[in-house]
GUTORDO-157366 format. One record per residue: x, y, z of N, C-alpha, C in turn; residue in three letters. Coordinates in steps of 0.1 Angstrom, whole numbers. Layout:
N
<rec><n_xx>X</n_xx><n_yy>Y</n_yy><n_zz>Z</n_zz><ca_xx>X</ca_xx><ca_yy>Y</ca_yy><ca_zz>Z</ca_zz><c_xx>X</c_xx><c_yy>Y</c_yy><c_zz>Z</c_zz><r>ALA</r></rec>
...
REM end
This chain:
74
<rec><n_xx>-629</n_xx><n_yy>-965</n_yy><n_zz>673</n_zz><ca_xx>-632</ca_xx><ca_yy>-955</ca_yy><ca_zz>663</ca_zz><c_xx>-642</c_xx><c_yy>-960</c_yy><c_zz>653</c_zz><r>MET</r></rec>
<rec><n_xx>-651</n_xx><n_yy>-950</n_yy><n_zz>648</n_zz><ca_xx>-661</ca_xx><ca_yy>-954</ca_yy><ca_zz>639</ca_zz><c_xx>-657</c_xx><c_yy>-953</c_yy><c_zz>625</c_zz><r>ALA</r></rec>
<rec><n_xx>-664</n_xx><n_yy>-960</n_yy><n_zz>616</n_zz><ca_xx>-661</ca_xx><ca_yy>-959</ca_yy><ca_zz>602</ca_zz><c_xx>-674</c_xx><c_yy>-956</c_yy><c_zz>595</c_zz><r>VAL</r></rec>
<rec><n_xx>-672</n_xx><n_yy>-946</n_yy><n_zz>585</n_zz><ca_xx>-684</ca_xx><ca_yy>-942</ca_yy><ca_zz>577</ca_zz><c_xx>-682</c_xx><c_yy>-946</c_yy><c_zz>563</c_zz><r>ASN</r></rec>
<rec><n_xx>-693</n_xx><n_yy>-949</n_yy><n_zz>557</n_zz><ca_xx>-693</ca_xx><ca_yy>-952</ca_yy><ca_zz>543</ca_zz><c_xx>-697</c_xx><c_yy>-940</c_yy><c_zz>535</c_zz><r>LYS</r></rec>
<rec><n_xx>-688</n_xx><n_yy>-936</n_yy><n_zz>525</n_zz><ca_xx>-690</ca_xx><ca_yy>-924</ca_yy><ca_zz>517</ca_zz><c_xx>-692</c_xx><c_yy>-928</c_yy><c_zz>503</c_zz><r>VAL</r></rec>
<rec><n_xx>-704</n_xx><n_yy>-927</n_yy><n_zz>498</n_zz><ca_xx>-706</ca_xx><ca_yy>-931</ca_yy><ca_zz>483</ca_zz><c_xx>-697</c_xx><c_yy>-923</c_yy><c_zz>474</c_zz><r>PRO</r></rec>
<rec><n_xx>-691</n_xx><n_yy>-929</n_yy><n_zz>464</n_zz><ca_xx>-682</ca_xx><ca_yy>-923</ca_yy><ca_zz>456</ca_zz><c_xx>-686</c_xx><c_yy>-923</c_yy><c_zz>441</c_zz><r>SER</r></rec>
<rec><n_xx>-691</n_xx><n_yy>-934</n_yy><n_zz>436</n_zz><ca_xx>-696</ca_xx><ca_yy>-934</ca_yy><ca_zz>422</ca_zz><c_xx>-706</c_xx><c_yy>-946</c_yy><c_zz>420</c_zz><r>SER</r></rec>
<rec><n_xx>-712</n_xx><n_yy>-946</n_yy><n_zz>409</n_zz><ca_xx>-721</ca_xx><ca_yy>-957</ca_yy><ca_zz>405</ca_zz><c_xx>-719</c_xx><c_yy>-960</c_yy><c_zz>391</c_zz><r>SER</r></rec>
<rec><n_xx>-722</n_xx><n_yy>-973</n_yy><n_zz>387</n_zz><ca_xx>-721</ca_xx><ca_yy>-977</ca_yy><ca_zz>374</ca_zz><c_xx>-735</c_xx><c_yy>-983</c_yy><c_zz>370</c_zz><r>VAL</r></rec>
<rec><n_xx>-740</n_xx><n_yy>-979</n_yy><n_zz>358</n_zz><ca_xx>-753</ca_xx><ca_yy>-985</ca_yy><ca_zz>354</ca_zz><c_xx>-748</c_xx><c_yy>-995</c_yy><c_zz>342</c_zz><r>LEU</r></rec>
<rec><n_xx>-752</n_xx><n_yy>-1008</n_yy><n_zz>344</n_zz><ca_xx>-747</ca_xx><ca_yy>-1019</ca_yy><ca_zz>334</ca_zz><c_xx>-759</c_xx><c_yy>-1025</c_yy><c_zz>328</c_zz><r>ARG</r></rec>
<rec><n_xx>-758</n_xx><n_yy>-1026</n_yy><n_zz>315</n_zz><ca_xx>-769</ca_xx><ca_yy>-1032</ca_yy><ca_zz>307</ca_zz><c_xx>-763</c_xx><c_yy>-1044</c_yy><c_zz>302</c_zz><r>LEU</r></rec>
<rec><n_xx>-771</n_xx><n_yy>-1056</n_yy><n_zz>303</n_zz><ca_xx>-766</ca_xx><ca_yy>-1069</ca_yy><ca_zz>298</ca_zz><c_xx>-774</c_xx><c_yy>-1071</c_yy><c_zz>286</c_zz><r>GLU</r></rec>
<rec><n_xx>-768</n_xx><n_yy>-1072</n_yy><n_zz>275</n_zz><ca_xx>-774</ca_xx><ca_yy>-1075</ca_yy><ca_zz>261</ca_zz><c_xx>-772</c_xx><c_yy>-1089</c_yy><c_zz>255</c_zz><r>LEU</r></rec>
<rec><n_xx>-782</n_xx><n_yy>-1095</n_yy><n_zz>250</n_zz><ca_xx>-782</ca_xx><ca_yy>-1107</ca_yy><ca_zz>244</ca_zz><c_xx>-778</c_xx><c_yy>-1104</c_yy><c_zz>229</c_zz><r>ASN</r></rec>
<rec><n_xx>-766</n_xx><n_yy>-1109</n_yy><n_zz>225</n_zz><ca_xx>-761</ca_xx><ca_yy>-1105</ca_yy><ca_zz>212</ca_zz><c_xx>-762</c_xx><c_yy>-1117</c_yy><c_zz>203</c_zz><r>ILE</r></rec>
<rec><n_xx>-768</n_xx><n_yy>-1128</n_yy><n_zz>207</n_zz><ca_xx>-770</ca_xx><ca_yy>-1140</ca_yy><ca_zz>198</ca_zz><c_xx>-767</c_xx><c_yy>-1153</c_yy><c_zz>205</c_zz><r>GLY</r></rec>
<rec><n_xx>-763</n_xx><n_yy>-1163</n_yy><n_zz>197</n_zz><ca_xx>-761</ca_xx><ca_yy>-1175</ca_yy><ca_zz>203</ca_zz><c_xx>-747</c_xx><c_yy>-1181</c_yy><c_zz>197</c_zz><r>VAL</r></rec>
<rec><n_xx>-740</n_xx><n_yy>-1190</n_yy><n_zz>204</n_zz><ca_xx>-728</ca_xx><ca_yy>-1195</ca_yy><ca_zz>200</ca_zz><c_xx>-731</c_xx><c_yy>-1208</c_yy><c_zz>192</c_zz><r>ASP</r></rec>
<rec><n_xx>-720</n_xx><n_yy>-1215</n_yy><n_zz>188</n_zz><ca_xx>-721</ca_xx><ca_yy>-1227</ca_yy><ca_zz>180</ca_zz><c_xx>-730</c_xx><c_yy>-1237</c_yy><c_zz>187</c_zz><r>GLU</r></rec>
<rec><n_xx>-729</n_xx><n_yy>-1238</n_yy><n_zz>200</n_zz><ca_xx>-737</ca_xx><ca_yy>-1248</ca_yy><ca_zz>207</ca_zz><c_xx>-751</c_xx><c_yy>-1244</c_yy><c_zz>210</c_zz><r>GLY</r></rec>
<rec><n_xx>-755</n_xx><n_yy>-1233</n_yy><n_zz>205</n_zz><ca_xx>-769</ca_xx><ca_yy>-1228</ca_yy><ca_zz>208</ca_zz><c_xx>-772</c_xx><c_yy>-1221</c_yy><c_zz>221</c_zz><r>GLY</r></rec>
<rec><n_xx>-760</n_xx><n_yy>-1218</n_yy><n_zz>228</n_zz><ca_xx>-761</ca_xx><ca_yy>-1211</ca_yy><ca_zz>241</ca_zz><c_xx>-761</c_xx><c_yy>-1196</c_yy><c_zz>239</c_zz><r>ASN</r></rec>
<rec><n_xx>-769</n_xx><n_yy>-1189</n_yy><n_zz>246</n_zz><ca_xx>-769</ca_xx><ca_yy>-1174</ca_yy><ca_zz>245</ca_zz><c_xx>-756</c_xx><c_yy>-1168</c_yy><c_zz>248</c_zz><r>PRO</r></rec>
<rec><n_xx>-753</n_xx><n_yy>-1157</n_yy><n_zz>241</n_zz><ca_xx>-741</ca_xx><ca_yy>-1150</ca_yy><ca_zz>243</ca_zz><c_xx>-745</c_xx><c_yy>-1136</c_yy><c_zz>248</c_zz><r>VAL</r></rec>
<rec><n_xx>-739</n_xx><n_yy>-1131</n_yy><n_zz>259</n_zz><ca_xx>-742</ca_xx><ca_yy>-1118</ca_yy><ca_zz>265</ca_zz><c_xx>-731</c_xx><c_yy>-1109</c_yy><c_zz>264</c_zz><r>TYR</r></rec>
<rec><n_xx>-733</n_xx><n_yy>-1096</n_yy><n_zz>263</n_zz><ca_xx>-723</ca_xx><ca_yy>-1085</ca_yy><ca_zz>264</ca_zz><c_xx>-728</c_xx><c_yy>-1075</c_yy><c_zz>273</c_zz><r>ARG</r></rec>
<rec><n_xx>-719</n_xx><n_yy>-1068</n_yy><n_zz>281</n_zz><ca_xx>-723</ca_xx><ca_yy>-1057</ca_yy><ca_zz>290</ca_zz><c_xx>-719</c_xx><c_yy>-1043</c_yy><c_zz>284</c_zz><r>ASN</r></rec>
<rec><n_xx>-728</n_xx><n_yy>-1034</n_yy><n_zz>285</n_zz><ca_xx>-725</ca_xx><ca_yy>-1020</ca_yy><ca_zz>282</ca_zz><c_xx>-726</c_xx><c_yy>-1013</c_yy><c_zz>296</c_zz><r>LYS</r></rec>
<rec><n_xx>-715</n_xx><n_yy>-1006</n_yy><n_zz>299</n_zz><ca_xx>-715</ca_xx><ca_yy>-999</ca_yy><ca_zz>312</ca_zz><c_xx>-716</c_xx><c_yy>-984</c_yy><c_zz>310</c_zz><r>SER</r></rec>
<rec><n_xx>-723</n_xx><n_yy>-977</n_yy><n_zz>318</n_zz><ca_xx>-722</ca_xx><ca_yy>-962</ca_yy><ca_zz>319</ca_zz><c_xx>-716</c_xx><c_yy>-959</c_yy><c_zz>332</c_zz><r>LEU</r></rec>
<rec><n_xx>-705</n_xx><n_yy>-952</n_yy><n_zz>332</n_zz><ca_xx>-698</ca_xx><ca_yy>-948</ca_yy><ca_zz>344</ca_zz><c_xx>-702</c_xx><c_yy>-934</c_yy><c_zz>348</c_zz><r>ASN</r></rec>
<rec><n_xx>-697</n_xx><n_yy>-931</n_yy><n_zz>360</n_zz><ca_xx>-699</ca_xx><ca_yy>-918</ca_yy><ca_zz>366</ca_zz><c_xx>-714</c_xx><c_yy>-914</c_yy><c_zz>368</c_zz><r>ASN</r></rec>
<rec><n_xx>-722</n_xx><n_yy>-924</n_yy><n_zz>371</n_zz><ca_xx>-736</ca_xx><ca_yy>-922</ca_yy><ca_zz>375</ca_zz><c_xx>-736</c_xx><c_yy>-916</c_yy><c_zz>389</c_zz><r>VAL</r></rec>
<rec><n_xx>-744</n_xx><n_yy>-905</n_yy><n_zz>392</n_zz><ca_xx>-745</ca_xx><ca_yy>-899</ca_yy><ca_zz>405</ca_zz><c_xx>-750</c_xx><c_yy>-910</c_yy><c_zz>415</c_zz><r>LYS</r></rec>
<rec><n_xx>-743</n_xx><n_yy>-912</n_yy><n_zz>426</n_zz><ca_xx>-748</ca_xx><ca_yy>-921</ca_yy><ca_zz>436</ca_zz><c_xx>-762</c_xx><c_yy>-918</c_yy><c_zz>442</c_zz><r>PRO</r></rec>
<rec><n_xx>-765</n_xx><n_yy>-906</n_yy><n_zz>441</n_zz><ca_xx>-779</ca_xx><ca_yy>-902</ca_yy><ca_zz>446</ca_zz><c_xx>-790</c_xx><c_yy>-904</c_yy><c_zz>436</c_zz><r>ALA</r></rec>
<rec><n_xx>-787</n_xx><n_yy>-908</n_yy><n_zz>425</n_zz><ca_xx>-797</ca_xx><ca_yy>-911</ca_yy><ca_zz>414</ca_zz><c_xx>-807</c_xx><c_yy>-922</c_yy><c_zz>419</c_zz><r>ALA</r></rec>
<rec><n_xx>-820</n_xx><n_yy>-919</n_yy><n_zz>416</n_zz><ca_xx>-831</ca_xx><ca_yy>-929</ca_yy><ca_zz>421</ca_zz><c_xx>-830</c_xx><c_yy>-941</c_yy><c_zz>412</c_zz><r>ALA</r></rec>
<rec><n_xx>-833</n_xx><n_yy>-952</n_yy><n_zz>418</n_zz><ca_xx>-833</ca_xx><ca_yy>-965</ca_yy><ca_zz>411</ca_zz><c_xx>-843</c_xx><c_yy>-965</c_yy><c_zz>399</c_zz><r>ASP</r></rec>
<rec><n_xx>-855</n_xx><n_yy>-959</n_yy><n_zz>401</n_zz><ca_xx>-865</ca_xx><ca_yy>-959</ca_yy><ca_zz>390</ca_zz><c_xx>-859</c_xx><c_yy>-951</c_yy><c_zz>378</c_zz><r>GLN</r></rec>
<rec><n_xx>-853</n_xx><n_yy>-939</n_yy><n_zz>381</n_zz><ca_xx>-847</ca_xx><ca_yy>-931</ca_yy><ca_zz>371</ca_zz><c_xx>-837</c_xx><c_yy>-938</c_yy><c_zz>363</c_zz><r>ASP</r></rec>
<rec><n_xx>-828</n_xx><n_yy>-945</n_yy><n_zz>370</n_zz><ca_xx>-818</ca_xx><ca_yy>-953</ca_yy><ca_zz>362</ca_zz><c_xx>-824</c_xx><c_yy>-964</c_yy><c_zz>354</c_zz><r>LEU</r></rec>
<rec><n_xx>-834</n_xx><n_yy>-971</n_yy><n_zz>359</n_zz><ca_xx>-841</ca_xx><ca_yy>-981</ca_yy><ca_zz>352</ca_zz><c_xx>-847</c_xx><c_yy>-975</c_yy><c_zz>339</c_zz><r>PHE</r></rec>
<rec><n_xx>-854</n_xx><n_yy>-964</n_yy><n_zz>341</n_zz><ca_xx>-860</ca_xx><ca_yy>-958</ca_yy><ca_zz>329</ca_zz><c_xx>-849</c_xx><c_yy>-954</c_yy><c_zz>318</c_zz><r>ASP</r></rec>
<rec><n_xx>-838</n_xx><n_yy>-948</n_yy><n_zz>323</n_zz><ca_xx>-828</ca_xx><ca_yy>-944</ca_yy><ca_zz>313</ca_zz><c_xx>-822</c_xx><c_yy>-958</c_yy><c_zz>306</c_zz><r>VAL</r></rec>
<rec><n_xx>-820</n_xx><n_yy>-968</n_yy><n_zz>314</n_zz><ca_xx>-815</ca_xx><ca_yy>-981</ca_yy><ca_zz>308</ca_zz><c_xx>-824</c_xx><c_yy>-986</c_yy><c_zz>298</c_zz><r>ALA</r></rec>
<rec><n_xx>-837</n_xx><n_yy>-987</n_yy><n_zz>301</n_zz><ca_xx>-847</ca_xx><ca_yy>-992</ca_yy><ca_zz>291</ca_zz><c_xx>-847</c_xx><c_yy>-984</c_yy><c_zz>278</c_zz><r>THR</r></rec>
<rec><n_xx>-846</n_xx><n_yy>-970</n_yy><n_zz>281</n_zz><ca_xx>-846</ca_xx><ca_yy>-961</ca_yy><ca_zz>269</ca_zz><c_xx>-834</c_xx><c_yy>-964</c_yy><c_zz>260</c_zz><r>ALA</r></rec>
<rec><n_xx>-822</n_xx><n_yy>-964</n_yy><n_zz>267</n_zz><ca_xx>-809</ca_xx><ca_yy>-967</ca_yy><ca_zz>259</ca_zz><c_xx>-810</c_xx><c_yy>-982</c_yy><c_zz>252</c_zz><r>LEU</r></rec>
<rec><n_xx>-816</n_xx><n_yy>-991</n_yy><n_zz>259</n_zz><ca_xx>-817</ca_xx><ca_yy>-1005</ca_yy><ca_zz>253</ca_zz><c_xx>-825</c_xx><c_yy>-1004</c_yy><c_zz>241</c_zz><r>ALA</r></rec>
<rec><n_xx>-835</n_xx><n_yy>-996</n_yy><n_zz>240</n_zz><ca_xx>-844</ca_xx><ca_yy>-995</ca_yy><ca_zz>228</ca_zz><c_xx>-836</c_xx><c_yy>-990</c_yy><c_zz>216</c_zz><r>ALA</r></rec>
<rec><n_xx>-824</n_xx><n_yy>-984</n_yy><n_zz>219</n_zz><ca_xx>-816</ca_xx><ca_yy>-978</ca_yy><ca_zz>208</ca_zz><c_xx>-806</c_xx><c_yy>-989</c_yy><c_zz>203</c_zz><r>LEU</r></rec>
<rec><n_xx>-804</n_xx><n_yy>-999</n_yy><n_zz>210</n_zz><ca_xx>-794</ca_xx><ca_yy>-1010</ca_yy><ca_zz>208</ca_zz><c_xx>-800</c_xx><c_yy>-1019</c_yy><c_zz>197</c_zz><r>GLN</r></rec>
<rec><n_xx>-792</n_xx><n_yy>-1026</n_yy><n_zz>190</n_zz><ca_xx>-796</ca_xx><ca_yy>-1036</ca_yy><ca_zz>181</ca_zz><c_xx>-798</c_xx><c_yy>-1050</c_yy><c_zz>187</c_zz><r>GLY</r></rec>
<rec><n_xx>-796</n_xx><n_yy>-1051</n_yy><n_zz>200</n_zz><ca_xx>-796</ca_xx><ca_yy>-1063</ca_yy><ca_zz>207</ca_zz><c_xx>-808</c_xx><c_yy>-1063</c_yy><c_zz>217</c_zz><r>TYR</r></rec>
<rec><n_xx>-812</n_xx><n_yy>-1075</n_yy><n_zz>222</n_zz><ca_xx>-822</ca_xx><ca_yy>-1076</ca_yy><ca_zz>232</ca_zz><c_xx>-816</c_xx><c_yy>-1074</c_yy><c_zz>246</c_zz><r>THR</r></rec>
<rec><n_xx>-823</n_xx><n_yy>-1066</n_yy><n_zz>254</n_zz><ca_xx>-819</ca_xx><ca_yy>-1063</ca_yy><ca_zz>268</ca_zz><c_xx>-822</c_xx><c_yy>-1076</c_yy><c_zz>276</c_zz><r>LEU</r></rec>
<rec><n_xx>-812</n_xx><n_yy>-1080</n_yy><n_zz>284</n_zz><ca_xx>-814</ca_xx><ca_yy>-1092</ca_yy><ca_zz>292</ca_zz><c_xx>-815</c_xx><c_yy>-1088</c_yy><c_zz>307</c_zz><r>ASN</r></rec>
<rec><n_xx>-808</n_xx><n_yy>-1077</n_yy><n_zz>311</n_zz><ca_xx>-808</ca_xx><ca_yy>-1074</ca_yy><ca_zz>325</ca_zz><c_xx>-803</c_xx><c_yy>-1060</c_yy><c_zz>327</c_zz><r>GLY</r></rec>
<rec><n_xx>-806</n_xx><n_yy>-1054</n_yy><n_zz>338</n_zz><ca_xx>-800</ca_xx><ca_yy>-1041</ca_yy><ca_zz>343</ca_zz><c_xx>-795</c_xx><c_yy>-1042</c_yy><c_zz>356</c_zz><r>ILE</r></rec>
<rec><n_xx>-783</n_xx><n_yy>-1037</n_yy><n_zz>359</n_zz><ca_xx>-778</ca_xx><ca_yy>-1037</ca_yy><ca_zz>372</ca_zz><c_xx>-772</c_xx><c_yy>-1024</c_yy><c_zz>375</c_zz><r>SER</r></rec>
<rec><n_xx>-771</n_xx><n_yy>-1021</n_yy><n_zz>388</n_zz><ca_xx>-765</ca_xx><ca_yy>-1009</ca_yy><ca_zz>393</ca_zz><c_xx>-754</c_xx><c_yy>-1014</c_yy><c_zz>403</c_zz><r>ARG</r></rec>
<rec><n_xx>-742</n_xx><n_yy>-1008</n_yy><n_zz>400</n_zz><ca_xx>-730</ca_xx><ca_yy>-1012</ca_yy><ca_zz>409</ca_zz><c_xx>-726</c_xx><c_yy>-999</c_yy><c_zz>416</c_zz><r>VAL</r></rec>
<rec><n_xx>-728</n_xx><n_yy>-998</n_yy><n_zz>430</n_zz><ca_xx>-724</ca_xx><ca_yy>-987</ca_yy><ca_zz>437</ca_zz><c_xx>-710</c_xx><c_yy>-988</c_yy><c_zz>443</c_zz><r>ASP</r></rec>
<rec><n_xx>-703</n_xx><n_yy>-978</n_yy><n_zz>443</n_zz><ca_xx>-689</ca_xx><ca_yy>-978</ca_yy><ca_zz>449</ca_zz><c_xx>-689</c_xx><c_yy>-968</c_yy><c_zz>461</c_zz><r>GLY</r></rec>
<rec><n_xx>-681</n_xx><n_yy>-972</n_yy><n_zz>471</n_zz><ca_xx>-680</ca_xx><ca_yy>-963</ca_yy><ca_zz>483</ca_zz><c_xx>-667</c_xx><c_yy>-965</c_yy><c_zz>489</c_zz><r>ALA</r></rec>
<rec><n_xx>-663</n_xx><n_yy>-955</n_yy><n_zz>496</n_zz><ca_xx>-651</ca_xx><ca_yy>-955</ca_yy><ca_zz>504</ca_zz><c_xx>-654</c_xx><c_yy>-956</c_yy><c_zz>519</c_zz><r>GLU</r></rec>
<rec><n_xx>-646</n_xx><n_yy>-963</n_yy><n_zz>526</n_zz><ca_xx>-648</ca_xx><ca_yy>-965</ca_yy><ca_zz>541</ca_zz><c_xx>-637</c_xx><c_yy>-955</c_yy><c_zz>547</c_zz><r>LEU</r></rec>
<rec><n_xx>-643</n_xx><n_yy>-946</n_yy><n_zz>554</n_zz><ca_xx>-634</ca_xx><ca_yy>-935</ca_yy><ca_zz>561</ca_zz><c_xx>-635</c_xx><c_yy>-936</c_yy><c_zz>576</c_zz><r>VAL</r></rec>
<rec><n_xx>-624</n_xx><n_yy>-936</n_yy><n_zz>582</n_zz><ca_xx>-624</ca_xx><ca_yy>-938</ca_yy><ca_zz>597</ca_zz><c_xx>-625</c_xx><c_yy>-923</c_yy><c_zz>603</c_zz><r>GLN</r></rec>
<rec><n_xx>-634</n_xx><n_yy>-922</n_yy><n_zz>612</n_zz><ca_xx>-636</ca_xx><ca_yy>-909</ca_yy><ca_zz>618</ca_zz><c_xx>-633</c_xx><c_yy>-910</c_yy><c_zz>633</c_zz><r>VAL</r></rec>
REM end
């Protein structure tokens, strides 16, 4: 029997540098945007993430996309 991968959801995650700790090490926090359309283009998500990061009071350190899917036996 074959198994198909069915995209279910995506999450856009921004990693923000919020400062340094007592030891001088950088401290990061994640902001996640849920329910992103799985069909959304990577470039569009990157553009949205950089625009949202410009509204934050912290420096953007990284952008990631986490795709979720279900495995369905057919």
